[in-house]
Legacy VTK file of the C-alpha trace (Angstrom):
# vtk DataFile Version 3.0
C-alpha trace
ASCII
DATASET POLYDATA
POINTS 70 float
-18.237 -5.407 -12.717
-18.923 -4.432 -16.282
-16.109 -4.597 -18.890
-15.858 -0.807 -19.150
-15.271 -0.456 -15.384
-12.722 -3.264 -15.482
-10.831 -1.526 -18.306
-10.875 1.781 -16.398
-9.594 0.099 -13.204
-6.784 -1.558 -15.198
-5.803 1.773 -16.743
-5.658 3.393 -13.303
-3.495 0.565 -11.989
-1.051 0.953 -14.879
-0.965 4.732 -14.470
-0.024 4.279 -10.816
3.025 2.280 -11.893
4.353 4.996 -14.191
7.887 6.258 -13.579
8.796 9.870 -12.991
5.766 11.216 -11.170
8.097 13.673 -9.398
6.311 13.373 -6.040
8.248 12.070 -3.034
6.842 8.845 -1.603
4.823 7.932 -4.699
5.496 4.600 -6.408
7.799 5.160 -9.340
9.270 8.435 -8.041
12.606 6.787 -7.284
12.439 7.899 -3.651
11.382 5.743 -0.697
8.156 6.503 1.132
8.486 7.479 4.794
8.480 4.621 7.284
5.804 4.392 9.974
4.541 1.857 12.530
1.038 0.984 13.729
0.004 -1.540 16.361
-1.711 -4.630 14.923
-5.112 -4.786 16.645
-6.381 -7.879 14.796
-6.758 -10.581 17.491
-6.509 -13.331 14.815
-3.174 -12.042 13.470
0.159 -13.694 14.220
1.534 -10.207 14.975
-1.324 -9.112 17.290
-0.317 -6.200 19.578
3.014 -5.705 17.772
3.993 -2.497 15.978
4.266 -3.227 12.253
5.137 -1.088 9.238
6.549 -1.158 5.710
10.148 -1.654 6.873
9.125 -5.032 8.353
8.435 -6.227 4.818
11.400 -4.668 2.985
12.157 -6.531 -0.231
8.644 -8.016 -0.373
5.474 -6.942 -2.094
2.878 -5.795 0.428
-0.497 -4.082 0.433
-1.840 -1.899 3.228
-5.480 -1.450 4.160
-6.633 1.045 6.765
-10.133 0.837 8.189
-11.964 2.628 10.946
-15.291 1.719 12.468
-17.238 3.243 15.326
LINES 1 71
70 0 1 2 3 4 5 6 7 8 9 10 11 12 13 14 15 16 17 18 19 20 21 22 23 24 25 26 27 28 29 30 31 32 33 34 35 36 37 38 39 40 41 42 43 44 45 46 47 48 49 50 51 52 53 54 55 56 57 58 59 60 61 62 63 64 65 66 67 68 69
């Protein structure tokens, strides 16, 4: 990654942390995002075949990745 791209990515990350975006469910809006659950289909996961969502990690930092392959 060239330095210019790295700087741009850092700026985007900081912008996403800004307060007062005014949109419900967006980080920094002051309002919680809606809760949801999805079944863990990763056979190597400790929570395989269990429904998991953001409320399972309340009070912790978490990242969510959604992928689809056919």
